[in-house]
C-alpha positions, 0 to 999 in steps of 0.5 A: 250864063255865068262870065255874063253875071261876072261882066255885069257884077250881078249874082247867078242864081241857079234853081236847077245846077247839080254838076259838083264842079260847080263848087269851084267858087274861084272860077264861080265867084257870084253862083248860088245853087239852091240844088244840092250835087249829083253826088248825093243824089246818086248815093240816094240810087245806088242805097235803093239797089243795095236796099232791094239787093239788087248787083247791077246796073245800067246808066243813061245820061246826056251828052254834056256838063250834066250828065258827065256829072251823074255818069261819074258818080254813079260809076265811081260809087257802083264800083266802091259797093261792087256793083256790075255796070251792064250799058252805060251810055250817053245820048244825045241832046238833039232829037235828030239824033237820040232817036236812033241811039236809043233804038240801039241802047233799049235793044241792047239792053233786051239782050240781057237780063232784067235788071235796074236802069239809072236814067239821068237825061233831059225831059224831051229824051228821057220821055222818048226812051220810056215811051219806047221801052214800054212799047218793048215790054221792058216794065216793072212786071218784068223785073225792068226797074227805071230809077229816073232821076230829079231831071225827069220827075214830071207828070208828062213823063208817066204818060205812054201812047202807043199804036197797036196792030189794029191801027187803034191809039192806045193812052195809058200810064207807066206805072211802077217807075222809081223817082228821085227828088230834092225833098220839099219841106213843107213849111208854111209858105209851101201851105200857104201856096198850096192853099193859094193855089186851091183857093183859085183853081188855076186851070181846069182839073187843076192839081197844085203837084202836077200843074205847079210842079216842082220846077216853079217852086224852085224858081220861087225860092231863087226869087225869095232867096234874092229877096233876102238877100237884097234886104240883107245888104241894104241893111248892111251897105245903107246910103252907099251910092249905087255906082259902087253896087258890089255883086260878090257882096249882094251874093255873101248877102244871099248866102247869109239868108236864113228864111223859109223856103217852098222846097227847103230852108234858104240856108246856104254853104259858103261855096254857094251850095244850099244847105240840104241834101235831102231826097224824096224816094217816089214811085209812079203810080196811077200816072201819078207821083207818090211817095215810097220813102226818103233818103237823108245824108245822115239817116240815109235810105228809109222806105214806106212802101216797097216795089214788087217785081216778080223777082227771076232766080238771077235777080237777088232782090230781096230774097221773097218771092210775093206772087201776084193775084190770078184773074179769073181766067189764070192769068197773073194780074197787075195788081200789087202783090200778096204777102203771107202772114201768119198770126194766132189766137190771142184776145183782144190781139187775134180773134175768131170773127168776121173781119170783112168791115172793121170797126167803123164800118170800113171795108177791108178789102186788102186781105185775099182769100184762097180763091185769089192765091196762086195753087201753090202758095195756097195753105189752110187756114187762109179763110178764117175770119180774123179780128182784133187789134192786130188784124186792124192794125195790119189793115192800116199799114196795108192800105199806107203801104199799097199792101195786099195779104193773106192772114191764117193761123199757126198751126200747132198753136205757138208763139215760138220756141226751139226744140233742142231736140230736133233743132227747129223752131216750131210756132209762128217763129218757125214759120217765118225762118222757114219762109212759109210765111213773109211775115208774122203779125201778132202780139209776138214778144220780141226776145235776143233768142228770137232775134238771131233768126228772124227780124223784128219791127218797130214795136206796137206794144210796150207793156210789162210783166205779171201773174194773175191769180184767183182772190178766193185763192188767196184767201184760203191760203192767208185767212189764218194770218193777222196783222200785228200792231207795231209800236214803232209803226211811225218810223216805216215811211222812211228806210233808216238809211234816209232817217240817218241821212236827214240827222247826218245832214242836220248835224252837218248844216248846223256845223256849217251855220255855226262856222259862217256865223264866226267868219261872216262880217255879217254873222252874230259873232263875227259881226262882233269878235272880226269888226272894231268893236272888239278892239274896242273892248279889249281897249276898254277892259285893258284900261280898267285893269290899271286903274288905282282905286281914286282914278275908279271914282273919276272914271266911273262913266265909263263903265256904262260903255263897258257894260254895253260892250260886255252884253255885245259881246255875251251875245255874240258868244250865245246867239248862234252857239252850237247848241242854239243853232243845232236846236234852230235846224232841228225846229226849222225841219218841222216848220217851226221858227225859234226866236234866233235866227241867221244874221248873214246874208250867206247863212239866210240862203242856205237855211231858205233852201233847208226851209224848201227841203223841209217841206220836201221832207215833212210832205214825203212823211206824211205822205207815206204815213197815210199810206202806210195807215191805209194798207194795214186797213186793207185785207191783209190777203191782198199780195203785192208781190212775186215773192208772196208767190214764189214763197209758199207750196199751196198754189201751184204757178206756171206760164205757157211752154216754149214761150218768151215768157218761159225764156224770160225766167230762164235767161234773167239774172234776177235771183226770183226768175231763176228760182221760178224756171227751177220751180217750172222745170221741176214738174213741166206737165204739171205746172206748164200750159199749152196755151194762154186759154189753158192758163186761164182755165186753171187759174178761173177753177182754184189755186193757180197762177198764171205768169203772162203780159201784164196787157192780156191778164188785165183784161182778164181780170176786168172780165172777172168782176175782179174776183181775179187780180192781177199783180206786178212781177217787177221784172222781164217788161216786154215788147210786141212786135211782127217778126219778118224773115231775115233781111226782108223789105218789108221790115222797114215798111212796117217799122216805118208806118208802125211810127206814122200811126203812133204819131198819127194817133191810130194806135190810141184808138185801136187801144180804146176799141179793144182795151175800154175794159180795162176799168176798175180792176186794173186801177185797183190792181195798180193801186194794190201793188204800189199802196205802200212803199218805205222810202229810200235815200235814193228816191230823196237823194236831190234834196240832199245834193241841193243842200250841199249846192247850197251850202258851197253857194254859203261859202261864195257869198261868205267870201264876197261878204268879206270883200264888201266888208273890206271895202266898207272898212277902207277910210284914208280920212281915219288914222286908225282905219286902214287905207286899203282893201288888201289891208282891210282883209288883213286885219280882219284876218288877223283878228279871226287868228286872235278868236280863234286862238282866244276864243274857240279852243281855250287852253286850260288855266293853271288852279291858284291855290285858295288860300293865295287867292283868299289872302289877295282877296282880304289884302285887297279889301282891305286896301280898298275900304273907303269903296262902297258895298255896291262898288265893291260889288261891281268891282267883284262882277268884273273880275269874276267870281272866285271859288272855294277850292273846288275850280277856279275861273281866270281874273283879268280886270284887277291886278293884286299881288299874292303873298310871296311873290317876288317884287319885280316880277309882273302882278298875277 
């Protein structure tokens, strides 16, 4: 067909082509494949074998390219994984030939021990093969496992018809077959098609999955991909004449399609293969294919239900002999096998009581009692009626996974610990480890020590560790304690490290704002000192210093301009000086805004961030202060930590012996946990109890604190009308999970179903069903435990990081301000103005350097003897007696004040000569 497509220059779309050789684009340039190559499907088959522990395999394929490809891939993988190949054969495609070949193959298989057989044939030969295998007894109940590849996943393959010895025609279904097929996406298109199919009820007793089937869906995906490709081709080659049509360009447009399909998203690799390598793992049941797991190229095999067999000694399988229930006549039933489950009393997870109906009256029919169990597998306690959280969860999992189970209580009423004297594990962990039970479903805490001997499922509950104590015992112990008021209680909301961090932040921020004011062309100081106003001020004041008395009168009209420049200079010096900036930052912390605020945009951005940080600081302080005041008004007997318990000697405390809580105390590196373990080991008979019931009994009687899982203790506190209260330990978070024998195939089944129950909301329903009594006590306890806590630096560190980031942003904006100011300075028409941006920036840098050298770090001026100053002032006044008194005062203002000898200020505006000075020496 492909040469014809090449001749006609049109793409060749194949819904079911899986031969790996088709990926050769040079041989098949126009091919588009909607199914992944067989190499992925054969990996799924081999993963199924390894999941069950099967070590041998037979392969039956057809004598064509498809069969050659599957056979080659299976043989290569089998040899790499050291799986023994028993029979490998290829059937002719013509019925006249394969009938005889199938008879020979089945006779050859029947002479071997039962083992898995992978079948990759067409539907005609595959259906005949299964018919003959069923009549010869090569079925799953006798450990024969048939794994069918996607070419045989059709409802008709499961139908079996045969003639009995009496000549009657019998019709039945071939159940227990395993199948693999490309996974359907389940997207909107598939849902819409199913809805369309159901609304029109196409065909009598129409069923979408069986009537429509995967085959038609693949053809629809082919049409959709072509439609999207044509749309993309037309948009790219609009107006192109029909005679210039290019089939290769159309094929590339199909590969670029990114749309939804029925079986998978329409995404393709460059070699023309659809980019979907996920497979559904199916199980035939009652004449229909049902999902039992999936396989993905990334996560590999994931099973949600199991195929149970009567495993023989030669078949490694799952290492778990799961017996089938017996009929009344003692013969083996065809029902699913039984899983033995052990548990322990732990209300509300497991309680004594009828389990015949669930919480809403649903019949719980998957549990098997003693009468339905073979004599050799019967154990005491299988008929005890149980109910609770774990029992309901087990029932739901058994329904979803197709399991039946027995349920009994562990004989020694222990969860399980290692006995160093006997070298054995006790409790339900010991039962599972020794194979007395297949699984343990109870609130079992997962620990590293237990995980070394059994496997755990996904956790179904995650909780913490608490201790429970009688409130009256605490009251008796602490009734003499009085709360002492503190004069510095207002400092308690924050830790000292946080106060120090805020103070350092204020100083750093004030220094940075002051620096921005000096360096920014738009800052309060930089606007004057880095601009032309500073140069003008220097020229004006310098020209006045050289004036004679007569010239001063002539140019006195410039006096106002000099005075205005001097006022601008003084404002630039003081407006955002260090003292003003420090006051501004400190006032902003308390939501106050002084009259002096930053002027530069870079400084204002930083100020806005500081305002936001101040809101966080003040709000956190206020909230924690309220909590502190409230805690001082509470009863002083409300303990809030495990240290309160460990530091006293009048109240005993302990936990259940050989429990996970004891192991947490033993193995934890926390100092207080080690202290508790040493205390318990000092007198185990006094401090340890045999069960939670014994522990709660001692708590109710008086001075005893019991360590256990928070969920159980909170429920007990709620039942006591808050007479008992729980306190968080602060370490040792635990998880509840089901336990299984090592390498048990039940583990992935339970884990996946637990996740599904969580996603579906069923676990929430169970929680509300059994833990609805957790009312005010647990909320009050939680409020007391977390009532007051001094905030640390780490809890508000993000605010300081935010301020530091704002400072960095301010520096970047400062550079941008320099560039903008330089651009504004450039003026080609003004002779005195810079002619380029580089020259403008250089001039501003020179001004910065001059400002730093003259004003930032002023040098100490040498003192002038007061007698010289006095004589000079007198001489100056004699020579200028024609000035009015007001003019003289103005001049004195311009030259500055001269003290009486205690200190001297720089005189820069008036020239005068000190007696004794040389004639050619410049005036001082």
